[in-house]
VEXMARKOL-548706 format. One line per field, with one value per residue (C-alpha): residue number from 1; residue in three letters; x, y, z. Coordinates in Angstrom, 3 decimals. Layout:
! residues N
resi: [NUM	...]
resn: [ALA	...]
c1: [X	...]
c2: [Y	...]
c3: [Z	...]
//
This chain:
! residues 327
resi: [1	2	3	4	5	6	7	8	9	10	11	12	13	14	15	16	17	18	19	20	21	22	23	24	25	26	27	28	29	30	31	32	33	34	35	36	37	38	39	40	41	42	43	44	45	46	47	48	49	50	51	52	53	54	55	56	57	58	59	60	61	62	63	64	65	66	67	68	69	70	71	72	73	74	75	76	77	78	79	80	81	82	83	84	85	86	87	88	89	90	91	92	93	94	95	96	97	98	99	100	101	102	103	104	105	106	107	108	109	110	111	112	113	114	115	116	117	118	119	120	121	122	123	124	125	126	127	128	129	130	131	132	133	134	135	136	137	138	139	140	141	142	143	144	145	146	147	148	149	150	151	152	153	154	155	156	157	158	159	160	161	162	163	164	165	166	167	168	169	170	171	172	173	174	175	176	177	178	179	180	181	182	183	184	185	186	187	188	189	190	191	192	193	194	195	196	197	198	199	200	201	202	203	204	205	206	207	208	209	210	211	212	213	214	215	216	217	218	219	220	221	222	223	224	225	226	227	228	229	230	231	232	233	234	235	236	237	238	239	240	241	242	243	244	245	246	247	248	249	250	251	252	253	254	255	256	257	258	259	260	261	262	263	264	265	266	267	268	269	270	271	272	273	274	275	276	277	278	279	280	281	282	283	284	285	286	287	288	289	290	291	292	293	294	295	296	297	298	299	300	301	302	303	304	305	306	307	308	309	310	311	312	313	314	315	316	317	318	319	320	321	322	323	324	325	326	327]
resn: [MET	ARG	ILE	PHE	VAL	ALA	GLY	ALA	SER	GLY	ALA	LEU	GLY	ARG	ARG	LEU	VAL	PRO	GLN	LEU	ILE	ASP	ALA	GLY	HIS	GLU	VAL	VAL	GLY	THR	HIS	LYS	SER	PRO	ALA	ASN	THR	GLU	LEU	VAL	ARG	ALA	LEU	GLY	ALA	THR	PRO	VAL	MET	LEU	ASP	LEU	LEU	ASP	VAL	ARG	ALA	VAL	ARG	THR	ALA	VAL	LEU	GLU	HIS	GLU	PRO	GLU	ALA	ILE	LEU	HIS	GLU	ALA	THR	ALA	LEU	GLY	HIS	ALA	LYS	TRP	GLY	ARG	ASN	PHE	ASP	LYS	ALA	PHE	ALA	GLU	THR	ASN	ALA	LEU	ARG	THR	THR	GLY	THR	ASP	ALA	LEU	LEU	ARG	ALA	GLY	ARG	GLU	ALA	GLY	VAL	ARG	ARG	PHE	VAL	ALA	GLN	SER	PHE	ALA	SER	TYR	ARG	TYR	ILE	ARG	THR	GLY	GLY	THR	VAL	LYS	THR	GLU	ASP	ASP	PRO	LEU	ASP	PRO	THR	PRO	PRO	GLY	ASN	ALA	ARG	HIS	SER	PHE	ALA	ALA	MET	ALA	TYR	LEU	ASP	ARG	THR	VAL	THR	GLU	ALA	GLY	GLY	ILE	ILE	LEU	ARG	TYR	GLY	GLY	PHE	TYR	GLY	ALA	ALA	ASN	ASP	GLY	LEU	VAL	GLU	PRO	VAL	ARG	LYS	ARG	GLN	PHE	PRO	ILE	ILE	GLY	ASN	GLY	ALA	GLY	MET	THR	SER	MET	ILE	HIS	LEU	ASP	ASP	ALA	ALA	ALA	ALA	THR	VAL	LEU	ALA	LEU	GLU	HIS	ASP	GLY	PRO	ALA	LEU	TYR	ASN	VAL	VAL	ASP	ASP	GLU	PRO	ALA	ALA	ALA	ARG	ASP	TRP	LEU	PRO	VAL	MET	ALA	ASP	ALA	LEU	GLY	ALA	LYS	PRO	PRO	ARG	HIS	PHE	PRO	ALA	TRP	LEU	ALA	ARG	LEU	VAL	ALA	GLY	GLU	ALA	ALA	VAL	VAL	MET	GLY	THR	ASP	ALA	ARG	GLY	ALA	SER	ASN	ALA	LYS	ALA	LYS	ARG	GLU	LEU	GLY	LEU	THR	LEU	ARG	TYR	PRO	SER	TRP	ARG	THR	GLY	PHE	PRO	ALA	VAL	TYR	ALA	ALA	HIS	ALA	VAL	ALA	GLU	GLY	ALA	ARG	SER	ARG	ALA	VAL	ALA	ASN	ARG	PRO	THR	HIS	THR	ALA	SER]
c1: [13.453	9.934	7.866	4.138	2.929	-0.497	-1.973	0.135	-2.402	-2.500	-0.782	2.406	2.193	2.342	5.688	6.961	6.505	8.759	11.453	11.352	11.720	14.575	16.270	16.082	13.080	10.180	6.831	3.360	0.959	-2.549	-5.452	-9.119	-10.770	-10.830	-10.115	-6.619	-5.439	-3.793	-2.382	-0.532	0.671	1.901	3.893	5.766	4.130	2.064	-1.465	-3.621	-7.142	-7.589	-9.749	-7.365	-10.296	-11.038	-8.743	-9.034	-8.334	-5.267	-3.930	-4.495	-2.804	0.263	0.765	0.317	2.934	5.462	6.952	10.093	8.805	5.425	4.887	1.581	0.759	-3.021	-5.350	-8.820	-8.474	-8.668	-12.434	-12.959	-15.658	-14.283	-16.400	-16.613	-16.392	-12.720	-13.223	-15.996	-13.723	-11.002	-13.245	-12.155	-8.515	-8.739	-9.981	-7.070	-4.672	-6.114	-7.895	-5.866	-2.587	-3.478	-4.381	-1.123	1.023	-0.696	-0.354	3.225	4.175	2.657	4.509	7.830	8.079	11.305	10.494	7.390	7.189	4.005	2.771	1.941	1.732	3.842	2.057	-0.480	0.142	2.869	2.285	1.327	3.686	7.317	9.173	7.439	9.459	9.360	11.502	10.433	11.300	8.737	5.345	2.207	-0.636	-2.434	-5.578	-6.306	-9.279	-12.626	-13.659	-10.373	-9.884	-10.642	-8.230	-5.432	-6.055	-5.897	-2.530	-1.203	-2.388	-0.636	2.638	2.574	1.482	4.000	6.982	6.061	6.106	9.626	8.591	9.354	6.938	7.421	5.615	5.309	4.635	1.760	2.084	2.367	3.645	0.609	-1.895	-4.739	-3.197	-5.900	-5.142	-5.087	-8.787	-9.533	-6.631	-7.649	-11.236	-10.100	-11.732	-8.576	-8.237	-5.543	-7.157	-6.577	-2.905	-1.997	0.769	-0.086	2.937	2.863	5.637	5.516	7.130	7.169	5.795	9.056	11.055	8.575	8.955	12.750	12.725	10.537	12.970	15.799	13.835	13.695	17.445	17.217	16.153	13.299	11.789	12.152	10.165	11.117	9.702	9.879	9.455	11.288	13.736	11.329	8.316	6.233	3.286	0.091	0.383	3.699	3.116	-0.521	0.104	3.066	0.930	-1.864	0.593	2.140	-1.351	-2.166	-4.953	-6.035	-4.470	-6.106	-8.868	-8.448	-10.958	-11.105	-10.752	-14.339	-15.734	-13.435	-14.515	-18.165	-17.531	-14.731	-14.532	-11.946	-9.347	-9.056	-8.525	-5.780	-4.044	-4.202	-3.171	-1.389	0.017	3.718	6.004	8.486	12.262	13.812	17.249	16.896	15.846	18.792	21.199	20.044	18.379	20.683	17.698	18.656	15.835	15.210	12.897	14.356	11.643	8.086	9.262	10.925	8.837	5.432	6.450	8.360	5.406	2.350	3.751	4.553	1.025	-0.432	1.567	0.438	-3.179	-3.010	-1.622	-4.457	-7.055	-5.610	-5.556	-9.236	-10.132	-8.261	-9.644	-11.493	-15.247	-17.375	-20.884	-23.457	-23.973]
c2: [16.603	17.793	14.658	14.401	11.071	10.073	7.679	8.751	7.398	3.906	0.754	1.470	5.249	5.044	3.226	5.229	8.815	8.461	6.743	9.550	12.153	10.206	10.294	14.104	14.641	17.040	15.261	16.378	13.511	13.051	11.354	11.051	10.982	14.051	11.661	11.030	14.649	14.387	10.944	12.283	15.294	13.011	11.015	14.229	15.210	18.205	16.747	17.394	15.970	14.914	12.688	11.391	10.805	14.553	15.596	19.339	18.944	16.826	19.490	22.231	20.276	19.331	22.816	24.409	22.252	22.147	18.713	17.380	13.800	12.064	8.693	7.072	4.678	5.086	2.082	1.533	-1.958	-1.197	-1.625	-3.782	-6.441	-9.710	-12.255	-14.147	-10.923	-9.976	-7.016	-5.607	-5.575	-3.827	-1.381	1.804	0.716	0.069	3.640	4.959	2.955	4.388	7.726	8.603	7.766	9.868	12.828	12.648	12.248	15.147	17.436	16.314	17.177	20.633	21.169	19.991	16.942	15.038	11.655	9.508	6.174	4.100	1.088	-2.003	-5.707	-8.769	-11.879	-13.767	-11.677	-13.486	-16.040	-19.440	-21.543	-22.441	-21.814	-20.958	-17.764	-14.937	-11.880	-8.475	-9.655	-12.455	-11.792	-11.254	-13.758	-13.347	-15.076	-13.791	-15.233	-14.005	-12.374	-10.433	-9.207	-5.558	-5.562	-7.176	-4.674	-1.738	-2.936	-3.420	0.094	1.513	-0.276	0.776	4.384	5.163	3.596	5.243	8.555	7.795	6.725	3.736	0.922	-1.104	-4.431	-5.214	-8.621	-9.253	-6.832	-7.948	-6.347	-4.665	-5.953	-5.319	-6.879	-7.979	-11.687	-11.659	-12.062	-14.535	-16.734	-16.475	-17.426	-20.236	-18.439	-18.637	-22.296	-24.201	-24.829	-28.030	-28.971	-25.584	-25.110	-21.506	-19.302	-16.006	-13.470	-11.520	-8.312	-6.748	-3.193	-1.785	-3.425	-2.170	1.365	1.090	-0.025	2.954	5.389	3.770	4.021	7.808	7.930	6.201	7.299	5.752	4.262	1.075	-1.723	-3.752	-6.674	-5.671	-9.010	-11.115	-13.904	-16.824	-17.073	-19.883	-22.146	-21.513	-24.931	-23.795	-20.205	-20.387	-22.871	-20.775	-17.630	-19.457	-20.762	-17.314	-15.917	-18.677	-19.855	-23.349	-24.771	-23.663	-25.768	-27.609	-27.017	-28.905	-26.582	-27.111	-26.014	-22.986	-21.987	-21.994	-20.140	-17.703	-17.603	-18.432	-15.892	-17.543	-20.955	-19.633	-17.887	-21.006	-23.577	-22.143	-18.627	-17.819	-15.971	-13.184	-12.699	-9.703	-10.079	-6.922	-4.752	-6.035	-5.476	-2.065	-0.446	-1.932	-3.443	-5.086	-6.859	-6.641	-9.634	-11.848	-14.475	-14.713	-17.791	-15.488	-12.398	-13.868	-15.084	-11.864	-9.673	-11.622	-13.134	-9.613	-8.459	-11.470	-10.651	-7.025	-8.040	-10.497	-7.806	-5.451	-8.149	-8.954	-5.286	-4.945	-8.122	-6.965	-3.447	-2.717	-2.364	-0.020	-0.874	1.434	1.107]
c3: [0.116	0.728	0.175	-0.447	0.994	-0.259	2.296	5.288	7.791	6.281	7.490	5.553	5.863	9.656	9.419	6.449	7.658	10.751	8.673	6.104	8.836	10.428	7.010	7.029	4.758	5.286	4.922	3.891	4.599	3.252	4.980	4.098	7.527	9.840	12.708	11.323	11.318	14.709	13.902	10.852	12.837	15.634	13.066	12.292	9.003	7.952	7.658	4.589	4.389	0.775	-1.394	-4.058	-6.401	-6.408	-9.245	-8.602	-4.902	-5.652	-8.012	-5.441	-2.636	-4.671	-6.109	-2.693	-0.968	-3.850	-3.126	-4.720	-4.534	-4.345	-2.670	-3.611	-0.754	-0.703	-0.591	0.846	2.285	5.991	6.098	3.016	3.275	1.943	0.106	-3.157	-5.194	-4.984	-7.315	-5.131	-2.079	-4.090	-5.978	-4.170	-4.131	-7.875	-8.337	-6.262	-8.438	-11.652	-11.211	-8.112	-9.823	-12.853	-10.620	-8.673	-11.785	-13.548	-10.541	-10.030	-13.594	-13.220	-9.929	-11.373	-9.084	-9.740	-8.189	-8.024	-6.160	-5.974	-4.024	-6.057	-5.222	-6.002	-4.729	-6.867	-9.992	-11.905	-14.644	-13.214	-15.320	-14.829	-11.584	-8.327	-7.688	-10.229	-10.942	-12.247	-15.767	-15.693	-17.295	-15.273	-15.309	-18.675	-17.381	-13.856	-11.965	-13.261	-10.004	-9.801	-13.371	-12.633	-9.680	-11.696	-14.505	-12.066	-10.713	-14.235	-15.141	-12.091	-12.912	-16.552	-16.054	-13.320	-15.072	-18.385	-16.500	-15.244	-11.756	-9.554	-8.762	-5.591	-5.724	-2.042	-0.570	1.805	4.704	8.303	11.491	13.048	15.582	13.127	10.012	7.602	8.079	11.874	12.619	9.790	10.918	14.564	13.689	11.352	8.413	6.274	5.267	3.438	0.064	-1.863	-1.802	-0.301	-2.874	-3.793	-3.058	-1.140	-0.636	2.631	3.895	7.340	7.313	8.714	5.915	3.306	4.641	4.641	0.993	0.093	1.695	-0.282	-3.538	-3.204	-3.747	-7.120	-10.571	-12.491	-14.412	-12.409	-10.867	-7.787	-5.839	-2.161	-0.411	2.156	1.408	1.667	-0.650	0.797	0.126	2.069	3.694	5.203	6.347	7.497	10.350	11.540	11.650	13.472	16.045	16.536	17.169	19.635	17.323	16.350	13.161	9.900	8.422	5.106	2.301	-0.996	-3.975	-5.130	-1.772	-1.539	-5.041	-3.931	-0.677	-1.548	-5.349	-7.978	-6.839	-3.430	-5.066	-7.358	-4.453	-2.329	-4.904	-7.940	-7.300	-7.649	-5.257	-5.996	-5.765	-3.963	-5.600	-7.710	-4.749	-2.726	-5.578	-6.819	-3.786	-1.159	0.667	3.962	5.780	9.499	9.113	6.346	6.791	8.045	10.009	12.520	11.758	12.654	16.129	16.853	15.920	16.980	20.171	21.372	20.526	22.339	25.475	25.370	24.794	27.689	29.985	29.023	29.637	33.061	33.985	33.101	35.000	38.101	38.046	41.321	41.055	43.096	44.236	45.689	49.459]
//
């Protein structure tokens, strides 16, 4: 198929485009920054610079390239500034999940696009009662944290709008697998503490496995919704120390819930103490998902230890580089 990938230069897009091409698809990949034109081309896609919030530009791009499928993988989290206001950090991503989704769906309908797959999120969103691991049939949290209500509403809008249009929603776990993953620096600097009892559950997914699941989803009809996560949802008190160790960092600090609420806001407390994880059973059963990294327990060391070795080699090379002084 000819596939229109919105967000081809993003963390997932960089893994997804090569896998799509390996599967025999032709890819048109969007990016927002001129600096990413050559990156998208190097991945093997036809680059298109596009602001997904510009409805007219989206229509023009989709109609011009006549795709048979659209993959909506665009977020704006790479340079987000994190603080107590969760919704502020996610504001542009929320717009991409609402206005951007509407623009892509509208253009896709006009162009006769047959398949639409969109990136959503699994962790932290399910109802915080009952079991600690939820399926796609479980309800979402009816009372999300106050400082994250707009973000939760944007994700719910995305899920509902895409499935009502006959598309497929992939609720990914927390991404890892790149040297610049969003959690890397906070964990290294001990800025990501274990909050309270640390019982809040997170579901993870390696970027390569997330991309593989997305390629599989293209072969299936919608409407449908899948959790794309690894086999081991885990409490923060379990996975955070493993990540810190894999990064060669000191163990995470421990914050009482009241202090974390003051410093990081209510959303951080809920995520750290009361959130639920997600089951991947449906994706395995219906999509045929097979994981290269079934658990973060092996995935973190495999990924971050390799990055640490490479970083150490670069540092030694710089330190041993000959210097020249004027005579």
